[in-house]
C-alpha positions as CSV (number, residue, x, y, z in Angstrom):
1,M,-15.1,15.2,-35.9
2,K,-14.4,17.8,-33.2
3,Q,-11.6,20.2,-33.5
4,Q,-9.5,20.7,-30.4
5,N,-9.5,24.2,-28.9
6,L,-5.7,24.6,-28.4
7,T,-3.8,27.8,-27.8
8,P,0.0,28.0,-28.5
9,T,0.8,27.4,-24.8
10,R,-1.6,24.4,-24.4
11,S,-1.4,20.9,-25.7
12,I,-4.7,19.7,-24.3
13,S,-8.1,21.0,-25.1
14,A,-10.4,22.7,-22.6
15,E,-12.7,19.7,-22.8
16,T,-9.9,17.2,-22.1
17,E,-8.7,19.4,-19.2
18,K,-12.2,19.4,-17.8
19,L,-12.4,15.6,-18.0
20,L,-9.0,15.1,-16.5
21,N,-10.0,17.4,-13.6
22,L,-13.0,15.2,-13.1
23,Q,-10.7,12.2,-13.0
24,I,-8.5,14.0,-10.5
25,V,-11.7,14.3,-8.3
26,M,-12.4,10.6,-8.6
27,E,-8.8,9.6,-7.7
28,G,-8.9,12.0,-4.7
29,K,-12.2,10.5,-3.6
30,S,-10.7,7.0,-4.0
31,S,-7.8,8.0,-1.7
32,A,-10.1,9.5,0.9
33,A,-12.6,6.6,0.8
34,Y,-9.8,4.0,1.2
35,L,-8.3,6.0,4.1
36,S,-11.7,6.0,5.8
37,M,-12.1,2.3,5.2
38,A,-8.6,1.6,6.6
39,S,-9.4,3.6,9.7
40,W,-12.6,1.7,10.2
41,C,-10.8,-1.7,9.7
42,Q,-8.1,-0.7,12.2
43,T,-10.7,0.2,14.9
44,K,-12.4,-3.2,14.3
45,G,-9.2,-5.2,14.7
46,F,-8.8,-6.0,11.0
47,D,-5.2,-4.9,10.9
48,T,-4.1,-6.6,7.7
49,S,-7.1,-5.2,5.8
50,A,-6.3,-1.8,7.4
51,S,-2.7,-1.9,6.2
52,F,-3.9,-3.0,2.7
53,L,-6.3,-0.1,2.5
54,Y,-3.9,2.5,3.9
55,R,-1.4,1.5,1.1
56,H,-4.2,1.7,-1.5
57,S,-5.2,5.2,-0.2
58,E,-1.7,6.4,-0.8
59,E,-1.6,4.7,-4.2
60,E,-4.8,6.5,-5.2
61,R,-3.3,9.8,-4.1
62,M,-0.3,9.1,-6.3
63,H,-2.6,8.4,-9.2
64,M,-4.2,11.8,-8.5
65,L,-0.8,13.6,-8.4
66,K,0.2,11.9,-11.7
67,L,-2.9,13.4,-13.4
68,I,-2.3,16.8,-11.8
69,H,1.3,17.0,-13.1
70,Y,0.1,15.8,-16.6
71,V,-2.6,18.5,-16.8
72,N,-0.3,21.3,-15.7
73,D,2.6,20.1,-17.9
74,A,0.3,20.2,-20.9
75,G,-0.6,23.8,-20.3
76,G,-3.8,23.3,-18.4
77,H,-4.7,24.0,-14.8
78,A,-5.3,21.0,-12.5
79,L,-7.6,21.7,-9.7
80,Q,-7.3,20.4,-6.1
81,P,-10.6,18.5,-5.6
82,E,-13.1,19.1,-2.9
83,I,-13.6,15.8,-1.2
84,T,-17.0,15.3,0.5
85,G,-19.5,12.5,1.1
86,I,-17.0,10.0,2.3
87,K,-18.5,7.0,4.1
88,H,-17.0,6.5,7.6
89,T,-18.9,3.5,9.0
90,F,-19.5,0.0,7.6
91,N,-21.7,-2.9,8.7
92,S,-19.0,-5.5,8.0
93,L,-15.6,-6.2,6.5
94,K,-17.4,-7.7,3.5
95,E,-19.2,-4.4,2.9
96,V,-15.9,-2.6,2.9
97,F,-14.5,-4.7,0.1
98,E,-17.8,-4.8,-1.9
99,D,-17.6,-1.0,-1.8
100,V,-14.0,-1.2,-3.0
101,L,-15.1,-3.3,-6.0
102,H,-18.1,-1.0,-6.8
103,H,-15.8,2.0,-6.6
104,E,-13.1,0.5,-8.8
105,L,-15.7,-0.4,-11.5
106,E,-16.8,3.3,-11.4
107,V,-13.2,4.4,-11.9
108,T,-12.8,2.0,-14.8
109,R,-15.9,3.4,-16.5
110,S,-14.5,7.0,-16.0
111,I,-11.1,6.1,-17.4
112,N,-12.6,4.4,-20.4
113,N,-14.8,7.4,-21.1
114,L,-11.7,9.7,-20.8
115,V,-9.7,7.4,-23.1
116,D,-12.5,7.3,-25.6
117,N,-12.8,11.1,-25.6
118,C,-9.0,11.4,-26.3
119,F,-9.1,8.9,-29.1
120,T,-12.2,10.6,-30.7
121,N,-10.5,14.0,-30.5
122,K,-7.1,12.6,-31.7
123,D,-5.4,13.7,-28.5
124,F,-2.9,10.8,-28.9
125,A,-0.5,12.1,-26.3
126,T,-3.1,12.0,-23.6
127,F,-4.5,8.8,-25.0
128,N,-1.1,7.3,-24.6
129,F,-0.6,8.7,-21.1
130,L,-3.9,7.2,-20.0
131,Q,-2.9,3.6,-21.1
132,W,-1.1,3.2,-17.8
133,Y,-4.4,4.0,-16.0
134,V,-6.3,1.5,-18.2
135,M,-3.9,-1.3,-17.2
136,E,-3.8,-0.2,-13.6
137,Q,-7.6,-0.4,-13.4
138,R,-7.6,-3.9,-14.7
139,E,-5.3,-4.8,-11.8
140,E,-7.4,-2.9,-9.3
141,E,-10.6,-4.6,-10.4
142,T,-9.0,-8.0,-10.2
143,L,-7.6,-7.3,-6.7
144,A,-11.1,-6.1,-5.5
145,R,-12.8,-9.1,-7.0
146,R,-10.4,-11.5,-5.3
147,A,-11.0,-9.7,-2.0
148,V,-14.8,-10.1,-2.3
149,D,-14.4,-13.7,-3.4
150,L,-12.6,-14.5,-0.1
151,F,-15.9,-14.1,1.7
152,S,-17.7,-16.8,-0.2
153,L,-14.6,-19.1,-0.4
154,I,-13.7,-18.9,3.3
155,G,-17.0,-17.9,5.0
156,E,-17.4,-15.4,7.8
157,E,-18.2,-17.9,10.6
158,G,-15.9,-18.9,13.4
159,I,-12.3,-17.8,12.5
160,G,-13.4,-17.0,8.9
161,L,-13.2,-13.2,9.3
162,W,-9.7,-13.5,10.8
163,M,-8.6,-15.8,7.9
164,I,-10.1,-13.4,5.4
165,D,-8.2,-10.5,7.0
166,Q,-5.0,-12.5,6.7
167,E,-5.6,-13.4,3.1
168,I,-6.2,-9.8,2.1
169,G,-2.6,-9.2,2.9
170,K,-1.6,-11.8,0.3
171,L,-3.6,-10.3,-2.5
172,E,-1.0,-7.7,-3.4
173,A,1.6,-10.4,-3.9
174,Y,-0.9,-12.2,-6.2
175,A,-1.6,-9.1,-8.2
176,N,2.1,-8.2,-8.5
177,R,2.9,-11.7,-9.6
178,N,0.2,-11.7,-12.3
179,S,0.9,-8.1,-13.6
180,G,4.7,-8.5,-14.0
181,K,5.5,-6.0,-11.2
């Protein structure tokens, strides 16, 4: 069993601080990636998808800020992430939403590893704080899966892409209804 390396002014270990800072990077990259996707969608005429992704970019930024405040309030030092390697062009609207799903699955794995670390090290305050992220990721994955499902359900031929774009806007209402928001 690992001992936490705490000083009198810190309530999180250096290891937990490092992992939280890595999660801050991931949330920052999520925000930047979704902003890039939104911009691409807007330039291609997928206005509903663009609005959806602009909102999600802002939501991811708020997730990052929530982590930053937590780290700093616990006596650590949250670091502003460097954001590089953001994709700016896509071959299709379907590719955008497949990338969203892939990314959300990566975020879920990262959150789960962080939660596991906190549980193993008996950092129950951080473990408890992260439960919100655990549930949020379940919602984000479900939303991304539903978006990808639209392509096989509706099809991309004819007015299919237009219909998919319209349905993307309805996904948030679906997610909110099923999550109790």
